[in-house]
C-alpha positions, 0 to 999 in steps of 0.5 A: 062822402069825402072828395077832393076838388081841384083848383079848376073844379073850384074855379068852374063852380065859382064861375057858374055861381057868378054867371048863373047859367053857363053852357058846356061849350063856353066851359070848354073854351074857358077852362079846357081848350088847352087839353088834347080832348077838351070836350071829353075832358069837360064832359067828364068833369061836369058829370062828376061835379053834377053827381057830387051835387055841386052844380045843377044842369038843364038838358033843355038846351044843347049843349047842356047848360049848367046852373048853380046848385041853389039856382032860383030859375026854372030849368026851362026859363027864358032867363037862362037865355038872358044869362047866356047872352051876358056870358057871350059878351063876357067871352067876346071881351076876353078875346081882347083882354080880361075884364075886371070887377065883373058884376052880373046884373049889377044893382048899384043903387041898392034899391028897386026902381033904380038902374039894373045893368045886365053887366058891369066891368072894367074893360081896357081900363075903363068902367062900363055898364052893359044893357044887353037887349035881346028884344026890341023895345020902343024908343020911349022905353029906352029913353026912360032907361037912359033917364034912370042912368042920368038920375043916378049920375046926378045923385052922386052916389056912384062916387062911393062905389067900391071899384072907384079908383082911390088915387084919382078922380071918380068915374061914371061908367059909359053905358053900352047898349048891346043891340042890333037895333039903333035907338034914337036915345041921347044924353047930355050927361052920360056917354052912351054907345050902341053896338051889336057886339064887343067886336064892333065896339073894338073896331069902332074905337080902333078907328077913333084912336088914330084920330085922337092922336091928331086932335085933343079929345073933347071930354064933357066935364060931367063925365068925371074925366073918363077917357075911352081908349080900348086899343 
């Protein structure tokens, strides 16, 4: 069978492969919202790509969720909700500016037992690792997670990550905990930010941006010179 894919077809397939699980409404928002009948257009395209065997789908959820053709997760797996949570954070960022260097389930240490953030990206000029907490954990477990980030910080391996700037000092990403619960976790070496959403993050730094104009920012030497300015 011969068929020709449009650039949008290729972009959609690539996006699903990258994010692992993408719901129909998110595809409408990201690829079809400029059309007169975005939902109908999306449904038509996705049915065609599915019948061509280029994507998988699960109708365990409403609206339909689309998966890579070689997806290793079951169609009723709770892991799908995990990936949809990551997608939601990405979409929230897109309302303020396109994230760059997006990596889903980043494994920067390259070995088991190291940090495994749900999402890495460069957003508004600053690098971030996101831990998206759908469930509530103990304070001890969360602090252990922070300790892993500290271990990676002291390893200096992060300085060789491919996204590091070539023309200025290396930067250790801030760690953002996306959680409705505030944990009593802390670090003297890395920056930790706890918010319930990207919208809260933007509001938080929108307010602090005005204060930074009147006062010299205090940046720990261990932060690698990172300055968070999201506005």
